[in-house]
N, C-alpha and C positions, 0 to 999 in steps of 0.2 A: 099686779103685771112683772111675769118674768122675762128674764134675757136671758137667753143661751148665747153663742157664741162659739161653735166650733174649730178645728186645729189639726194639724199633723197630716192631712193630705198630699200628694205631692204623687208624685210617678214613678214605680220602683217593678223593678225585672222578676216576672216568673221566678216563685220562693221567697220570696224579699217577705219582706218583717214589715210596720207602720205603729203606728200608734195615734190613732186620734184623739183627742182631749174636747172639751165641754164645760166653758167654764159659765157658770150658773150666776145670773147679779136680779137684785129687785124682790121681790118680795119670798125669800129663798123656803122662808117654814112652809107654804106652803106643796110645799116642793114634794110631792108624796112617787110611783112610779117613773121613771125613767131609761127614754130607752134612743139604741138606735139602728136608723130606719134608715134602705140606702134606692135609689132608683137607677135603673140604666137607664141609657136611650132607648123607646119602643115595648119597654116592659112594665108592669105594673110597681108600687111602691111595696115592698117588702119588709118586715117587722126580719134583724139583723138582730137584735138584743135586749132583750129587758135587764131593766132589774133592781125591786120592790123597794121603797123606806126600810122593808129589815132587812136586806140581803139577798131574800131566794130572787136568784138568775132565771131566765128561759136562752134558751140560745137556737134559730132555727136548724134546721138539717147540716142543712149547707153550708156552716160555717160554723158546729161542734168540732172540739177540738182540737181549733182554728186557733180561732179567736177570745180574747176574755173580757170581758165589763164586767166596773169596779169605779165603782166611786170613791170617793175621799172627802166626804162631810162637814172636815177642820177647812178645808179649804172651796165648798164648792164646787169641785172641780167632778164631773164624770168622763174616763176610760175605757180609746177600745182597739186590746191591744191587738192585732192583726197581724199572724204567722202563717209562711207557706203561702201565702199569695198569689193566686191565677187570674188571666185572666177575664173570669168568669168574677172575679170580683169586682169589676172594676161601674164605676157612677160613683153619684155624688148621695153625699153619708149626710143622713141633720138626725143633731139630735134632740131630742125633744122628751117634754114633763108633763105628765097628769098634773093637771091641777083643781085642785077639790075635787080629785075623783080618787079612783086606789084600782085604776086595773090590777088585772093580774100581766104581772110581763109577758105573758107566752101570749098574751089577748092580742090579734092583731089587729082589730080594727083603729088606726090612725085616726078615728075621731075620737077615741078616747082623751086625748091629749093635745094641749092647751095649748103651749108656749111650741116652737121648732125654732135652732137656727140656723142660720142662710144656708149651711149646707159647707163640704169641702172635701174635693172632687177625687178622687183616689183612682190612677188608669194602673194598673196592672200591665205592662207590655209580657211577648208570647217571647 
């Protein structure tokens, strides 16, 4: 069993930056691919970025060049550095991990992921 807790969301003006953190605990040895998803009101859940255990990453086209996903395995942490934020980035952001599965980090099928954090709200004002 893996537990994930996000932090770092908040209100930021357009053009600003935020760094989201995801702390993993529990059966951390079972963690494979990790990912950040977001969902805005009235919109579909969207894969923002994924990172495999070996370090391969993938980003949604809408965030390429602006967001960076990373992992610190020594601290059981995952991060999402978000730069040049715009109102279109406003959403609930959730971290997720695949347990006993190893999806490619660009696979947006959320059913691959077994453990989810509670979410952290990111609001970008125009």
